Every structure is written in structure tokens, then in C-alpha cells.
N, C-alpha and C positions, 0 to 999 in steps of 0.2 A: 264658913263665915258668912253672915247674912249680908245681903245687898243692901245698902240705904234706899230708903224710898225714894223714887223718881231717878235714880242713878240709871236706869237702863235707857233712858231717852238720851240721845246724842248730846243736844243742846246744853242739857244739864252736865253732862260730862265734860264738855268744854269750859263751862264755868268753874268746875270744880278743879279742873287742871290748872286754870289761870289764878284761881285764888290759892291753891297750893303753892304754885310756883311764887306767887307774889310773898306769902309767908314765908317761903324758905329763903328768898333773897333777904327779908329782913331781918331772919336769924342768922344768916351770913355775915350781913354787914354788922350785926350787933355782936356777933363772936369774934369779928375780925381784931377787937382791940384786944383780946385775950391772947391773941397769938405773939409768939418771940418776936422780937424787932429783927426786921431783915438785915441780910448782909449789905453792907455798903455795895452799891453798884458800881459796875465797871463799865465805861463809855469805850466806843470804838477809837476815839481819840488817845486814850490812855493807852490802849492795846497798841496802836501803832506807834505812838512815843516808846514804848518799852521795846518793841521790835526793832526799832530803829536804833537804839542804843546798846542793845545785848544781843542780837540775833547773830550767829556765828557766819552765817551765808554773807552779810553785808559787811562785818567787820574783815572778813578774810578778803572781801574784793578790793576794801579799803588798803589793806595791805598790798594786794597785787597792784595797785595804781602807784602806791608809794615805791614799789620795785621798779614800774615801768617810768616813774619818774627819773630813777638814776640812771636811765638810758642817756639822758642829756649829758650831764657831766661825763659819763663815760666816752661819750661821742665828740664832746668839745676838748678832751683830753688829748685825743690826736692831733689836735693844733696847736698845744700849748708846748714851751720848752720843756724840756727834759734834763735832768742833772743826775750824772751816774758816777760813783766814785769806786776804786778797787784798791787793793794792796795785796803784795805778794812777798813771802819771805822762803828764800832758798839756801839750803845749807849743801854745800859742795862734799861729798864724803869722800871722793877720790880726786885729787887733783895731779894734772899731768906734771912731771918733773920738770920737763922742759918750757912749762909756761909761766913766766914770771908776772903776767897782769892777771891771771885768773884769782879772784878771791875766793877765800874759803865759805864766806856766807855773804848773802846779799838781801837787803829789805827795798821794795820798790813801791810805790804808791802813784794812781793815775786818777784824774778826774776829767769827766768830759761833758760839755754842753751841748745841746744840740737844739737847734731853733728851726721849726718848719717854716720854709718860705712858700712853698708852692708843692700843693699835694695832689694836683690834678682836679680838683673839687671834691675830692672824697670826704673830706672834713666837713665842708658845707653841707654837703648833701647827706652826711650821716646825722648831724645835729637837725637838720630840717626833718628827717624822716623821724629822728628820735621825738621831737617835739609834736610831729603829726599824730604819732601813736598815743602820746599822753593825751591830747585832745581826744583821740578815740577812748584810751582808757576812762577818761571822764565820763563820756557818753555810754561807757559799759557800766559805770557804776551807777549812773542815772537809771539805766535800764534794770539794773540789780535792785535798786530802791523801789522802782514801780512793781517789778515781780514780786519781791517781797510783800509789799502793801497788798498786792491782789491777793496773795495767797493768805494774808492775815485776815483780810476782808471775809475771804471764802471761810476761812476756819471760823470765824467770829459768828457769821451768818450760818454755818454748819450746826454750831452749838444751840443757838437760838432754834433753829429750824428742829432739831431732833429734840431739844427739851419740850418744845411745843408738842412734837408727834408723840413722845412718851407720855406726855399728859392727856393727848386725846385718846391714847390706846390704854390707858389706866382708867380713864373715864368708861370707855367703852366695855372694860373687862367688868368693872361694877355695876353698870347696867344690865349687861349680859347675866351677871351672876344674880341679880335680882329676877330678872326674867325666869332664870331656871327655877328658882325658889319657887316664884309664883306659879309657874308651869307645874311643879311638882304637887303644890298644893292642890290645885285644880284636877290635876290628874287622880289624886285621892278621893275626891269628891264626885268624879266620874264628869267633869266638866269637858276635859281634855282626853287625847287618846296617847298611848305610849309613842307614837310616832312624833307627836308634838314634843315631848320632852326629848326625846333622842336629837331632835333638831336643835333644840335650846343646848343641849349638852356639846353637840358637835361645833356649834356656833361658839360657844365659850371656850371650847378648847382650842379651837383656831385663833380666837382674841387673844387668848394667853400666850401661843406662839408668837402671833405677831408683836405682843407687848414684848416678849424676851429679846426678839429681832431687833426691836426700837431701842430697847435698852443698849443691846450691844454697840449698835450704831452710835448713839450717845457717847459710851465709853470711849469709842474710836474717835469721834470728832473732839471730845476733851482732852483727849491726849495728843491727838494733832496741834490743838491750840498751844498746850504746853511746849511743843517740838517748836513752834515759831516763836511764840511770845514769852516764855521762859516761865511762867508762872500758870497756876490752874485758873479758870475763868470762873469768876465771882458775879453771879446775879447780873448778865449781861444785858444793858438797855438797848432799847431799838436804836439803831444808828440815824443819824441825820439824812436829810434829803440831800440827793447827789447834786451839786451845781453845775452850770455850762454843759449840759449835755446837749448833742447836735441836733438839728432840726430834721436831718436827711443823712442817709449813708454816703451820699456824694460830700457833704460836708464833714463827716468824719473821716474820710478817705484822706481828703485834701489836708486836714488837719494832722493826720497820722503823717504823711508824706514831708511835711515841712517840720513836725516837732519829736516824731518818735526817736528814742535815744538809741535803740538798737539800729536804725537805717542810718542815723547820724554817724554811729561807730564802724558802720560798713563802710560809708561812704569816706568817712577819715582812714581807714586801714588802706582803702583804694588809693587814695592821695598818697599815702605814704611809700607805697610800692614805685611810684613815680621817681622818688629821689633815690630808690634802692637801684634803680637801674643807673643811675648816675653813679652812684659809688662804685658799680661793677664796672662801668666803663672807664674811670679813672686808674683802674689797674694796670692799662696799658698806656698810661701817660708817663711824661717825666715828672720827677720830683727834685726838688731843690732845698737842701737844707744848710743854714749856717751853723758852723761847728767849732767849737773851742774847746783845747785841753791844757791840762797841766800835769808834770810828772816830776817825781822825787825819786832819788835814789841814794841809798847808804850802804856801804861796804862793810859797817861796823867793825872797822880797824882792822879787817882781814886782808887788805891788799898788800902785796909784796912791800917790804921796806925799800927795796932797791928803786921802787918807783913811786915811793911817796912824795917826793920832792915834785915830780911832774904831774901826778895824776891825783887830784883829791880823793879822799875818802866818801865825799857826799856831794850832792848837786842836785839840780832842778833845772826844767825846762817849760817852756809854753808854746802852744800852737793854735792857730786860728786860720780859718778858711772857709771856703763853700764846697759843699759835697752835692754833685749832681748825679742823679742815676737815671738812665734811659734804658727801659725794657726794649730789647730787640726780639728775642725770642722766649717764650715761657712755656711752650709745648702745648699751648691752645687753652691754657687755664683761663685768660682774661674772657677770651669768646664764649667758652661755656659758661662762665660766670654771668656775662651779659644775657645769654639766651635764658638761662635760668632764671634771673631777675625778671626778665621780660614774660616768662610764663607764670610767674607768681603774680605778677600784676595783670595778666590775663585773668588769674583765677579771681582775684580780689575784684575785678570788674564785673565777673559772673556773679560773684558771692553778692555784691550790693544789689544787684537787679534782682537776686532771689530775695534778698532781705525787701527789697520794696514791694515786690509780689505779696510776700508773707504778711507783711505790715498792712497793706491792704485789703486782704482776705481777712486778716485777724479783725480791723476796724469795721468792715463791712458786716461779718459775721457777728460780732459783739453787738452793733447796732440792730441788726435782726433778731437776736437772742434778748436783748433788753426790750424791744417792742411786743415780742410774742409773748414774754413773761408778763409785761404790763396786760396785755388783752388777756391772758389766762388768768390774772388776777380778777379783772373785771367780772369774768364768766364764774370763776369759783365763788366769789361773793354771792352773786345771784343764786348759783347752785346751792349754797350752804343755807340760805334763808329758805329757798324752795323745798329743800330736803329736810329741814327743821319743821316747816309747816306739814310737808308731807307725813313725816314719821309721827307727829301729833295726829294728824287726822286718821292715818291707819291704826293707831292705837285705840281712836275713839271708835273707829268703823268694827274694830274687834270686838269692843264691847256689846255690840249688839249683833254679832256673829255674822257680819258681811266680810270679814277678812280673817285670815289665819295667822296662828302664831310664826308662820315663815314669813309671810308678809310682812309683820313687824320686825322681824330680823333682816330682812333685805332691806327695809327702810333705814334700819340703824346703820347698816354697812354702808349704803350709799350715803348716809350722812357723814360717816367716818372717812369715807373715801373723798368725799369733796372737801372736807377740812383739812384732810392730808394735802391734797391738792392745792389749796389755798396756801397754805403754809410753806410748801415747796416752791410755788409760785413766785411768791414774796421775797423767798431767799434766792432764786436765781434772777430775778429782775434786778436785784440790788447788786449780787456778784457781776451780772453781765453789763450793768451801767458802770459799775467802777472798773471793769476790764476795758469797756470803751474807752473810758478817761485814759486808762493806762496806755491803750494804743494810740491814744492822741498826744501823747507825752505830757499828760496833765495830772498824773498821779505819784508824782516824787514829794519829797519832803518841804521843798520850798513851796509847791502848789496846795499843799495839805494846811499849811500853816501851824506845823506841829511846834509847841510851846512847852516841851519837856526840858528845854536847855537848848544851848546854841547848836546850830546844825554844823555836821563836819563840812569843813571847806577845804576842797583839795588843793586849792591855789597856797595853802599855808605850808604845806610840804615842798611843793614844786618850786616856790619863792626862796625857801631855805636852802634845798641842794642845789640849785640850777647852776650857778656858779662856783660852787665848792671846790676847790683845790687843795684841801687838806688830806694828806695820803693816810692819816692816821685817825679821820674821823670815823664816828661809829654812835649808834644809837642804842648801845647796849644789848642785853640779852632780852629777847622778845617774852613778854608775859601775855598771857591770856585775857582777851577784853570781855567777849561772850561770857555769860552765865551759863553754870551748867545746871541740869535737872534732876540729878541722881537723888536729891533730898525732896523733891516734890513727891506728895503721896499719890499712889495709884487711883485712878479716877472710878466713879460709881456711876450709878444710873439715878441716882435720888435727884429729884425735881421739886425744888420748893416755890418757885414762881407760880402764880396763879396764870390760868390760862386766860388768852385775850378774851375779853368779853363778847366779841364777835364769834370766835370759835366755841367758847362756853355755850352748852346747851341747856336751857330751863327743863326741858321736856325730860332730859335724862335725871337731874337731880328731883324731879316731881314722880318719876316712874316708880320709886321705893315706896310712895304713900297712895299712888293711885291704881299700879297695876293688881296689888292684891285685892284692894278693895272691888275692883269691876269684875263682874262674872259675866261671861258672854252666852248669848242664847245659842250655843252651838251643842249639837249632840253628836 
């Protein structure tokens, strides 16, 4: 291949590269209208709404909270009146011959009403403990929401990151393939050595291996997205800017201590154990009940005829009174129950302290990760620009014999590495920022303003069951709320989104037109 006149001068090569890149950009823009219409994009808000409505982790936690709500009417039931009825039928198979009053058969019935008047504080403390644990359950549900949303954001950003990395590696493979073909052509005419060709072959093989690894990670990220959201990701848009991020780690820690749902749940669990101690102490106090009862008997005409005039064949009766129970000795059971409740309270106090430590560390570390990732973004953007100019310069210098093929390959790898670092830093910064909001208690459905329908209100079920006294109440057979994913297609590594213009390299696209045309002055 003959070299055009003047191309051996570096300044002319820079001009040709710039013109070629400009022409290619125009061709790409002109051909964009011929491409198929893109798939409707999916936003982060839509992914969060879908996970909020159909993810099994959060729907299971809602069911768990509803079960916790039922502890309140269960505890209240011990302080409400109870009514019992019973019946008994007796058939005397053998009757003594000297018994004139023994009936052959007998039917009896009893009813009993018991009204607790004093239970030593057991009912009051049981209800208070149950209500406190309901509060803890609501905080736990909030924490589950925050954890789920953090996982969805991480999965969403993983897909965006891995799609970009696959695109970058595909671009790198195309460039290295062009380099290899150019190196082989120049080897045929004696401009390069066999070593140069081997270096190009090795670098292309390594790039293909890196592409395969990146594609595998992309498939894993897409499958992880389906696990959380329930549907495959479709042309994910860039997420919106995160609001209300703190100005310092101290501010983040203070907000986390005040609003983190996991810490609130631990504190409410600690408070509930104080009432548990009261319940245990009530076991050694007197109890007073008001009781009333009624009885009915019927000998069904089987009473002897000799007494029929004096004793009726049937009758009824009624009783009423007070029942006082005073524990005197119970084998040490109440003392052991009190000590056990106190030990559980001690455990809950320590757990609250441990949770507070974890929340503070989580907030501070999330803040540090967020700030660090933002700094990495700034540095990586500078590195990408510098490596792009460096690669362009190395190629130009190779055309005049001052740089080798290995120098070009190294410059291309450095550009790819900086681009991957930038993509990864963007993902890490956003996920760390959202995790920071979650640690501060600001990443729940009510904070994110999800508009996919009414939000789940735990008070609705609580108010429905709190004072329920219906012994035959039921919610029916449970049915699945979360959606299944067995019908979703297996994911692949196809990437249809164009690269971010900041990551796309014009020097890579122009390489196909310039590498083959340039011949180095190298022996």
C-alpha cells in the first residue's frame, strides 16, 4: 500500500485523523435515523415502584408485621370476660337394687362467666409490650424498604455499569482486531517484525477474554435485577441526582442516630422488654375474678316412680361470686421467670447499643465511600481525556518511527482501564450516596415519593384488628402477592445502548482508516 504524499509528517497525520474523525461522526449521525426505534427506556423510579409492589422480601415483611399486630388483641383477650358452656350425658348401665334415687340416665349442662378484675398488672404490661413490639415491627418494615431500595439501586447501577464496560470492551476488541490486521499487512511488506504481530495477537486474545468476563458479569447483573424487580431491565436511563446528602460525616451520623429504622426498631424492642419484666412479676401476685354460672339437669324420666312425687325429673340452678387466687408457693417458677425477663432486657439493651454503633459506622463509611467515589470520578474523567490524547499522539509518533506497536497497545489498554474506572466510580458514587440516605433513614417509600399507587399503610391492618373480639374472624386462605420470575427469559450480554460520548473514543473509530494508511519509518 502506497503512503499518500506528506503523510509521513506528524502535523499532517494529526490533521488527517481530525478530518477522518469528523467525517465518521457525520456518517454516524446520518445513519442514526436508519436504526430501529429504541426500546422504551426504564427509569429508576419505575424499578423502585415495581419492587415495592411485587418483591417477595417486602411483602413477606408486611405479612410478618400483620402477624405482630395480632399480639395486641391476643394480649387484650386475657383481660376480657370469657364464657364457657358444657354438656354431659350419662347412661348408668348397672344400677344398685337398693338405690331408689339413682336415675338410669342423666343429662346435665353448665355455663360459666368469668370476668377478670385484677391480674397483678399482667394484662396491662402484656398489652403495652405487644404495642411496643408493633412499633418495632413498623420500624423493621421501614428498614426492609430501605434495604430493598438500596439493593434495587445497586442492581440498577450494576446493569448500567456492566453494559458500559461490555461496550468499552467490544470497542477495544474491534480496535485491536484492526491493529492486528494492520500489523500483519505491514509485516508482509517488511515494515514490522514477527514480534510486533505476536504482541498484537496476544493483546487481542486478552481483550477477547476480558470481553467474555465482562459479558458474564453483565448477565449476572441482569439476572440479579430480575430477582429484585421481577422483570428484565430495558434500556435503563441514567438515575436522577440524589437530594439532601449531608455536608459532613458528623451530620450523617447525627441524622442516622435520630432516624435510622433499624436503630428505632432495636430501641423499641428494648422498651418492650421492660413490660415483659412486669408480666413476669405479676405471676406472684394475687388474682381476682368475678364468676357466675348456671346449671341444668334432666333425668330424662329415668328417676324411680316411688320418688317422682318428691323429686323432679329436671331442674336448674345459678351461682355468682368472687374468686381470689393467692400464690403461696410455686416451686420458684415466678422468680426464674423474672430473672429470665431481666436477662432478656439486658440483652435488648446491649443489642440497641450494638445497633447504634453499626448505624453510626454505616453512615460514616457510606459518606466516606460517596466522597471518595466522587473524587475518583473527577480524577478518572481527567485520566480519560489525557489517555485519549496520549493514544492519539502515540499513534502519530508510531507513524514516524518513534513509537512501537507495543506502545500503541499499552496506550489503548490505559485508555480502556481509565474508562472502566470512570464507569465503576460513577456506579459506586451513586450507590454509596443512596446507601448514605438509607443509613440516615431517608430512603423509604414515603421519602422517595413513589407514585405507582397508594403506599402500604401498616396502620390500616392494626386499626382493623386491635380491638377485635370475634372468635371466628379470619382473613381467608393466604395467596401470593409477589410475582414469580420463572417466565422471564434468560438474559444475554447484548448491548444496544450507545456509549456515553465521554467514553466513546473518536481515535478508536478512526483507527480503521488511519492505521492501514500510515507506514512507519521503522526497520
